[in-house]
BADO-968029 format. One record per residue (C-alpha): residue number from 1; x, y, z. Coordinates in Angstrom, 3 decimals, decimal comma, padded with zeros to 6 digits, always signed. Layout:
# BADO-968029
R fifi        u        v        w
R  NUM        X        Y        Z
...
END
This chain:
# BADO-968029
R fifi        u        v        w
R    1 -014,447 -025,297 +022,346
R    2 -015,314 -023,057 +025,310
R    3 -019,011 -022,325 +025,611
R    4 -020,969 -019,193 +026,392
R    5 -024,446 -019,117 +027,892
R    6 -026,001 -018,940 +024,444
R    7 -023,949 -020,883 +021,944
R    8 -020,530 -022,479 +021,626
R    9 -017,757 -020,249 +020,372
R   10 -016,427 -020,858 +016,893
R   11 -012,739 -020,975 +016,061
R   12 -011,472 -018,138 +013,866
R   13 -007,917 -018,339 +012,517
R   14 -006,342 -015,263 +010,912
R   15 -003,302 -015,761 +008,668
R   16 -001,494 -012,445 +008,546
R   17 -000,977 -009,953 +011,352
R   18 -000,908 -006,850 +009,172
R   19 -003,221 -003,887 +008,965
R   20 -006,088 -005,505 +007,036
R   21 -006,351 -008,600 +009,199
R   22 -006,118 -006,714 +012,487
R   23 -008,659 -004,088 +011,389
R   24 -011,086 -006,896 +010,533
R   25 -010,550 -008,362 +014,008
R   26 -011,223 -004,992 +015,618
R   27 -014,613 -004,804 +013,892
R   28 -015,471 -008,414 +014,781
R   29 -014,607 -007,864 +018,448
R   30 -016,654 -004,693 +018,517
R   31 -019,707 -006,382 +017,005
R   32 -019,538 -009,865 +018,569
R   33 -016,771 -010,073 +021,193
R   34 -017,865 -013,536 +022,416
R   35 -018,437 -015,213 +019,082
R   36 -014,945 -016,578 +018,348
R   37 -011,872 -018,116 +019,852
R   38 -009,284 -016,234 +017,786
R   39 -005,823 -017,339 +016,697
R   40 -003,528 -015,063 +014,699
R   41 -000,383 -016,075 +012,813
R   42 +002,157 -013,443 +011,763
R   43 +005,276 -014,315 +009,768
R   44 +007,067 -011,218 +011,063
R   45 +008,465 -011,301 +014,619
R   46 +006,613 -008,139 +015,664
R   47 +003,098 -007,438 +016,809
R   48 +001,020 -005,209 +014,511
R   49 +002,427 -001,961 +013,103
R   50 +001,373 +000,684 +010,602
R   51 +003,088 -000,288 +007,372
R   52 +002,242 +002,975 +005,627
R   53 +004,419 +004,781 +008,183
R   54 +007,595 +002,921 +007,238
R   55 +008,785 +005,902 +005,194
R   56 +008,954 +008,274 +008,202
R   57 +010,859 +005,577 +010,108
R   58 +013,348 +005,282 +007,262
R   59 +013,711 +009,067 +007,093
R   60 +014,355 +009,209 +010,844
R   61 +011,194 +011,194 +011,578
R   62 +009,665 +008,401 +013,686
R   63 +010,872 +005,450 +015,740
R   64 +009,434 +001,982 +015,165
R   65 +007,709 +002,119 +018,568
R   66 +005,701 +005,104 +017,359
R   67 +004,153 +003,165 +014,473
R   68 +003,169 +000,065 +016,475
R   69 -000,628 -000,123 +016,484
R   70 -001,329 -003,127 +018,736
R   71 +001,063 -004,356 +021,385
R   72 +000,970 -007,901 +022,679
R   73 -001,133 -006,707 +025,598
R   74 -003,989 -005,963 +023,198
R   75 -004,058 -009,573 +022,017
R   76 -003,863 -010,856 +025,597
R   77 -006,658 -008,533 +026,751
R   78 -008,951 -009,905 +024,031
R   79 -008,026 -013,544 +024,570
R   80 -006,323 -013,812 +021,169
R   81 -003,647 -016,443 +020,697
R   82 -000,842 -014,694 +018,783
R   83 +002,003 -016,555 +017,084
R   84 +004,606 -014,166 +015,645
R   85 +007,610 -015,189 +013,586
R   86 +005,601 -018,234 +012,566
R   87 +004,280 -018,638 +009,054
R   88 +001,396 -020,861 +008,002
R   89 +002,645 -023,217 +005,299
R   90 -000,454 -025,323 +004,592
R   91 -004,235 -025,185 +004,784
R   92 -006,025 -028,531 +005,035
R   93 -009,528 -027,618 +003,915
R   94 -010,877 -031,137 +004,369
R   95 -009,888 -031,240 +008,036
R   96 -010,314 -027,455 +008,423
R   97 -006,818 -027,156 +009,825
R   98 -003,855 -024,827 +009,284
R   99 -000,255 -025,972 +009,699
R  100 +002,607 -023,597 +010,540
R  101 +006,299 -023,875 +009,761
R  102 +006,879 -025,101 +013,330
R  103 +004,480 -027,997 +012,794
R  104 +001,736 -026,388 +014,874
R  105 -001,786 -027,400 +013,785
R  106 -004,811 -025,247 +014,605
R  107 -008,376 -026,032 +013,574
R  108 -010,824 -023,458 +012,285
R  109 -014,514 -022,948 +011,705
R  110 -013,782 -019,737 +009,827
R  111 -010,467 -018,764 +008,252
R  112 -009,370 -015,254 +007,287
R  113 -006,523 -014,850 +004,802
R  114 -004,718 -011,525 +005,128
R  115 -001,401 -012,531 +003,597
R  116 -000,743 -009,169 +001,978
R  117 +001,648 -008,777 -000,912
R  118 +005,252 -009,456 -001,816
R  119 +007,664 -007,019 -003,473
R  120 +008,492 -007,660 -007,098
R  121 +012,216 -008,175 -007,634
R  122 +013,507 -007,616 -011,160
R  123 +014,938 -010,957 -012,318
R  124 +018,098 -009,375 -013,720
R  125 +021,583 -010,824 -013,215
R  126 +022,831 -009,891 -009,742
R  127 +019,428 -009,507 -008,100
R  128 +020,441 -011,917 -005,298
R  129 +023,614 -010,014 -004,342
R  130 +024,022 -008,777 -000,769
R  131 +022,908 -005,160 -000,685
R  132 +019,867 -005,613 -002,909
R  133 +016,958 -004,631 -000,679
R  134 +013,200 -004,444 -001,186
R  135 +011,028 -001,880 +000,627
R  136 +008,111 -003,733 +002,129
R  137 +008,460 -004,265 +005,894
R  138 +010,300 -003,031 +008,960
R  139 +013,071 -005,551 +008,346
R  140 +013,798 -003,866 +005,005
R  141 +013,892 -000,493 +006,762
R  142 +016,369 -001,788 +009,333
R  143 +018,614 -003,079 +006,516
R  144 +018,522 +000,272 +004,736
R  145 +019,230 +002,213 +007,932
R  146 +022,177 -000,058 +008,708
R  147 +023,564 +000,398 +005,201
R  148 +023,137 +004,165 +005,373
R  149 +025,299 +004,356 +008,491
R  150 +028,288 +003,607 +006,246
R  151 +027,334 +006,396 +003,856
R  152 +028,049 +005,872 +000,179
R  153 +025,776 +005,634 -002,826
R  154 +022,283 +004,184 -003,131
R  155 +020,377 +003,412 -006,305
R  156 +016,599 +003,124 -006,047
R  157 +014,971 +001,301 -008,957
R  158 +011,428 +002,599 -009,353
R  159 +010,097 +006,145 -009,515
R  160 +006,693 +005,360 -008,066
R  161 +005,340 +006,206 -004,626
R  162 +007,444 +003,738 -002,620
R  163 +010,585 +004,362 -004,642
R  164 +010,481 +008,099 -004,047
R  165 +009,829 +007,652 -000,339
R  166 +012,713 +005,180 -000,054
R  167 +015,026 +007,511 -001,984
R  168 +014,150 +010,508 +000,150
R  169 +014,574 +008,527 +003,371
R  170 +018,037 +007,306 +002,345
R  171 +018,981 +010,832 +001,304
R  172 +017,929 +012,082 +004,728
R  173 +020,175 +009,388 +006,203
R  174 +023,138 +010,868 +004,370
R  175 +023,443 +008,705 +001,264
R  176 +023,969 +009,926 -002,281
R  177 +020,835 +008,680 -004,050
R  178 +019,973 +008,130 -007,702
R  179 +016,464 +007,136 -008,767
R  180 +016,334 +004,887 -011,822
R  181 +012,947 +004,819 -013,552
R  182 +011,862 +002,991 -016,688
R  183 +009,341 +005,671 -017,662
R  184 +010,038 +009,290 -018,624
R  185 +007,963 +010,772 -015,777
R  186 +007,731 +009,998 -012,060
R  187 +004,621 +008,408 -010,515
R  188 +003,078 +008,058 -013,978
R  189 +000,108 +006,130 -012,564
R  190 -000,779 +008,920 -010,141
R  191 +000,455 +012,141 -011,785
R  192 +000,119 +013,804 -015,138
R  193 +003,337 +015,009 -016,849
R  194 +003,048 +018,608 -015,567
R  195 +002,793 +017,573 -011,913
R  196 +005,489 +014,925 -012,370
R  197 +007,881 +017,542 -013,785
R  198 +007,311 +019,804 -010,767
R  199 +007,884 +016,867 -008,433
R  200 +011,145 +015,846 -010,099
R  201 +012,409 +019,418 -010,018
R  202 +011,600 +019,738 -006,323
R  203 +013,319 +016,447 -005,458
R  204 +016,363 +017,404 -007,530
R  205 +016,571 +020,668 -005,592
R  206 +016,757 +018,555 -002,444
R  207 +019,758 +016,665 -003,770
R  208 +018,325 +013,563 -005,482
R  209 +019,594 +012,462 -008,902
R  210 +017,631 +010,760 -011,665
R  211 +018,097 +008,385 -014,592
R  212 +014,768 +008,555 -016,416
R  213 +013,724 +006,256 -019,241
R  214 +016,422 +003,856 -018,072
R  215 +016,167 +000,085 -018,087
R  216 +018,307 -002,028 -015,742
R  217 +020,305 -004,757 -017,496
R  218 +022,244 -006,136 -014,525
R  219 +023,257 -005,454 -010,945
R  220 +027,029 -005,598 -010,529
R  221 +028,901 -007,117 -007,606
R  222 +032,369 -007,891 -006,269
R  223 +034,036 -011,212 -005,488
R  224 +032,542 -011,159 -001,992
R  225 +029,038 -011,114 -003,470
R  226 +028,177 -007,524 -002,564
R  227 +026,617 -004,876 -004,775
R  228 +028,988 -002,473 -006,501
R  229 +026,805 -000,890 -009,145
R  230 +024,225 -001,094 -011,894
R  231 +024,496 -001,597 -015,653
R  232 +021,896 -000,108 -017,974
R  233 +020,354 -001,609 -021,069
R  234 +021,433 +001,160 -023,421
R  235 +023,681 +001,468 -026,450
R  236 +026,735 +002,240 -024,301
R  237 +025,995 -000,348 -021,583
R  238 +026,550 +002,541 -019,180
R  239 +027,072 +001,911 -015,476
R  240 +026,519 +003,650 -012,157
R  241 +028,226 +002,880 -008,839
R  242 +026,146 +001,761 -005,857
R  243 +026,682 +000,450 -002,351
R  244 +023,061 -000,652 -002,080
R  245 +020,266 -001,131 -004,601
R  246 +016,655 -000,746 -003,454
R  247 +013,999 -002,457 -005,557
R  248 +010,728 -000,531 -005,500
R  249 +009,160 -001,579 -008,789
R  250 +005,848 -002,879 -007,505
R  251 +004,098 -005,508 -005,425
R  252 +002,206 -008,706 -006,127
R  253 -000,614 -010,258 -004,097
R  254 +000,733 -013,057 -001,901
R  255 -001,398 -015,964 -003,127
R  256 +000,921 -018,976 -002,876
R  257 -000,656 -020,389 +000,283
R  258 -004,158 -019,958 -001,131
R  259 -003,186 -021,568 -004,440
R  260 -001,630 -024,536 -002,664
R  261 -004,874 -024,946 -000,714
R  262 -006,830 -025,110 -003,978
R  263 -008,547 -021,728 -003,657
R  264 -009,340 -019,937 -006,899
R  265 -006,800 -017,209 -007,645
R  266 -006,097 -014,973 -010,612
R  267 -003,948 -011,921 -009,880
R  268 -005,074 -012,233 -006,277
R  269 -007,289 -014,466 -004,165
R  270 -010,669 -014,066 -005,838
R  271 -013,443 -012,969 -003,463
R  272 -017,092 -012,001 -003,824
R  273 -018,815 -008,891 -002,449
R  274 -018,870 -010,382 +001,073
R  275 -015,116 -011,050 +000,961
R  276 -015,637 -014,813 +000,772
R  277 -013,398 -016,981 -001,373
R  278 -014,790 -019,882 -003,389
R  279 -014,712 -021,806 -000,088
R  280 -017,463 -020,096 +001,963
R  281 -015,673 -020,851 +005,247
R  282 -012,617 -018,909 +004,079
R  283 -012,534 -015,120 +003,769
R  284 -009,764 -012,855 +002,482
R  285 -008,997 -009,154 +002,829
R  286 -006,251 -006,726 +001,899
R  287 -003,530 -006,664 -000,721
R  288 -003,778 -010,421 -001,349
R  289 -007,339 -010,027 -002,643
R  290 -008,761 -009,654 -006,132
R  291 -012,285 -008,268 -006,226
R  292 -014,097 -007,727 -009,526
R  293 -010,743 -008,020 -011,332
R  294 -009,196 -005,234 -009,194
R  295 -006,378 -005,443 -006,643
R  296 -005,538 -002,632 -004,240
R  297 -002,287 -001,500 -002,660
R  298 -003,572 +001,479 -000,658
R  299 -005,005 +001,512 +002,826
R  300 -008,520 +002,933 +002,251
R  301 -009,804 -000,099 +000,270
R  302 -008,392 -002,386 +002,968
R  303 -010,491 -000,584 +005,594
R  304 -013,609 -000,927 +003,415
R  305 -012,968 -004,642 +002,921
R  306 -012,273 -005,209 +006,620
R  307 -015,580 -003,654 +007,648
R  308 -017,607 -005,763 +005,228
R  309 -015,748 -008,961 +006,093
R  310 -016,237 -008,403 +009,829
R  311 -019,950 -007,825 +009,285
R  312 -020,297 -011,289 +007,837
R  313 -017,981 -013,002 +010,300
R  314 -020,123 -011,496 +013,061
R  315 -023,212 -012,783 +011,222
R  316 -024,508 -009,311 +010,593
R  317 -024,332 -009,912 +006,869
R  318 -026,131 -006,912 +005,468
R  319 -023,210 -005,111 +003,820
R  320 -021,410 -005,653 +000,551
R  321 -018,122 -004,436 -000,877
R  322 -018,513 -002,841 -004,275
R  323 -014,924 -001,773 -004,887
R  324 -013,063 +001,396 -003,936
R  325 -012,061 +004,697 -005,445
R  326 -008,534 +005,418 -004,262
R  327 -006,452 +008,493 -003,522
R  328 -002,672 +008,772 -003,244
R  329 -000,576 +011,137 -001,145
R  330 +003,218 +011,285 -001,164
R  331 +004,912 +011,216 +002,260
R  332 +007,983 +013,370 +001,605
R  333 +008,686 +016,279 +003,944
R  334 +007,950 +019,618 +002,331
R  335 +006,405 +018,168 -000,831
R  336 +002,636 +017,948 -001,102
R  337 +001,254 +015,675 -003,823
R  338 -002,283 +014,304 -004,064
R  339 -004,076 +012,377 -006,792
R  340 -007,290 +010,419 -007,129
R  341 -009,366 +008,807 -009,834
R  342 -008,687 +008,804 -013,567
R  343 -006,837 +011,870 -014,837
R  344 -005,983 +010,578 -018,328
R  345 -007,169 +012,607 -021,308
R  346 -010,176 +011,175 -023,137
R  347 -012,692 +012,408 -025,686
R  348 -015,458 +012,215 -023,078
R  349 -013,614 +014,317 -020,468
R  350 -012,472 +017,895 -020,030
R  351 -009,821 +019,244 -017,678
R  352 -009,742 +022,384 -015,559
R  353 -006,151 +023,447 -014,856
R  354 -004,450 +025,970 -012,594
R  355 -000,672 +026,414 -012,717
R  356 +001,580 +028,772 -010,762
R  357 +005,083 +027,460 -011,434
R  358 +006,783 +030,172 -009,410
R  359 +004,868 +029,177 -006,271
R  360 +005,070 +025,488 -007,162
R  361 +001,296 +025,019 -007,267
R  362 -000,529 +022,948 -009,866
R  363 -004,126 +021,709 -009,940
R  364 -005,926 +019,615 -012,527
R  365 -009,573 +018,593 -012,177
R  366 -010,901 +016,152 -014,782
R  367 -014,648 +016,218 -015,462
R  368 -017,035 +013,948 -017,283
R  369 -020,655 +015,106 -017,653
R  370 -020,021 +017,804 -015,013
R  371 -018,817 +015,282 -012,438
R  372 -015,273 +014,920 -011,141
R  373 -013,553 +011,741 -012,291
R  374 -009,941 +012,647 -011,536
R  375 -007,830 +015,043 -009,457
R  376 -004,125 +015,911 -009,482
R  377 -002,805 +018,428 -006,936
R  378 +000,774 +019,543 -006,417
R  379 +001,995 +022,076 -003,869
R  380 -001,452 +022,867 -002,440
R  381 -003,316 +019,694 -001,447
R  382 -005,552 +021,148 +001,275
R  383 -008,736 +020,525 -000,685
R  384 -007,868 +016,994 -001,796
R  385 -010,358 +015,388 +000,576
R  386 -013,134 +017,714 -000,612
R  387 -012,525 +016,927 -004,270
R  388 -012,362 +013,237 -003,423
R  389 -015,722 +013,374 -001,655
R  390 -017,347 +015,167 -004,592
R  391 -015,894 +012,567 -006,947
R  392 -016,918 +009,570 -004,829
R  393 -020,476 +010,869 -004,403
R  394 -020,843 +011,829 -008,073
R  395 -021,853 +015,427 -007,315
R  396 -022,898 +017,578 -010,285
R  397 -020,496 +020,546 -010,155
R  398 -022,021 +022,569 -012,993
R  399 -023,418 +025,235 -010,622
R  400 -019,965 +026,068 -009,234
R  401 -017,726 +024,848 -012,042
R  402 -016,044 +028,258 -012,470
R  403 -014,950 +028,246 -008,814
R  404 -014,018 +024,575 -008,589
R  405 -010,256 +025,073 -008,857
R  406 -010,260 +027,482 -005,923
R  407 -011,829 +025,072 -003,444
R  408 -014,779 +025,250 -001,037
R  409 -013,561 +028,461 +000,638
R  410 -014,781 +030,428 -002,393
R  411 -018,275 +028,914 -002,478
R  412 -021,350 +030,379 -000,751
R  413 -021,563 +029,056 +002,815
R  414 -025,048 +027,634 +002,276
R  415 -024,175 +025,648 -000,844
R  416 -024,272 +021,853 -000,625
R  417 -020,755 +021,601 -002,042
R  418 -019,332 +023,961 +000,622
R  419 -021,073 +021,988 +003,359
R  420 -019,402 +018,841 +002,057
R  421 -015,960 +020,276 +002,825
END
């Protein structure tokens, strides 16, 4: 190890070069830039990029270079050894060593797992055919863009956030797109039926087609092993033609490496409130993590976890992660959708609703004991952040309940709720 004037540097190895791992490193370098010799392994061949901006790249609104967050110069400037296109395949906890798929061995004093998640592929017949594509990384985007250059028909399985963004991007690229969804409403985890109906209508007006309440029985292919269509699990065994099939039915925490190393995993790699695994030398952050039985697939919880983890890696261990309240926003041009919290009906809640179908505006605020517990906005999402802040801070809204649907602009300027906007 190289030594500083005060103490020898420790060796920190980060497995995963995605957003959560790199954000943790940023905080560590800011707090204690001389504490660690840092090594980063990334299975993808690129330096770090903003994964949540893949949809604009697919739609042609951005180039990949515009979503890169840290070029190789950043790693060099901070003395970080970066190995891209190289996956870690084993963790030897006894020797405190990681082993990559090239045979490279690197020792660690502290290890950070940021292995992210893997897309779930429906295990139906034909799921391995050429032309079946997931939507998880820039490589998937490149495959979809290449396929779209030939035109034709695309089927997107999954009417959630990623599925809709993939469908819209392919439509923008000139493909004829059908969204196949198992449920009767789109984005059922984020939207109530009224907002989902408005969303489907708006997307249909833009040229997308839908098969709702439809279960996939098989993906069809030709003798060359390429996709030709989809068969449904219905009474008629109906079929639809397709040149590509995009799977966007969900993600799973990537825990295989951690499991092989003997770390305790359930749905994800189980961590405590300081982001430590059951091995106190090994931390984990991001989509691979399970904290208090919850896993997260949105960026805000990853930032919260990264900050807490970095605090402890920098030995400034005075913060704890208590979980996150999440908000969702759809990235489709011309369509504004926002949701946060729990918007399901319950005996203990009441809902305030505003609907202007002609203008395409819908708002639903769910209250429990005069505090916001859920928000659904369609068409006008300007006040989403304000509602989210009131919900996260548990603000009593009884004094301005009658004006709540109209946002902070209608509240007295000196009110605490207006100042929170």
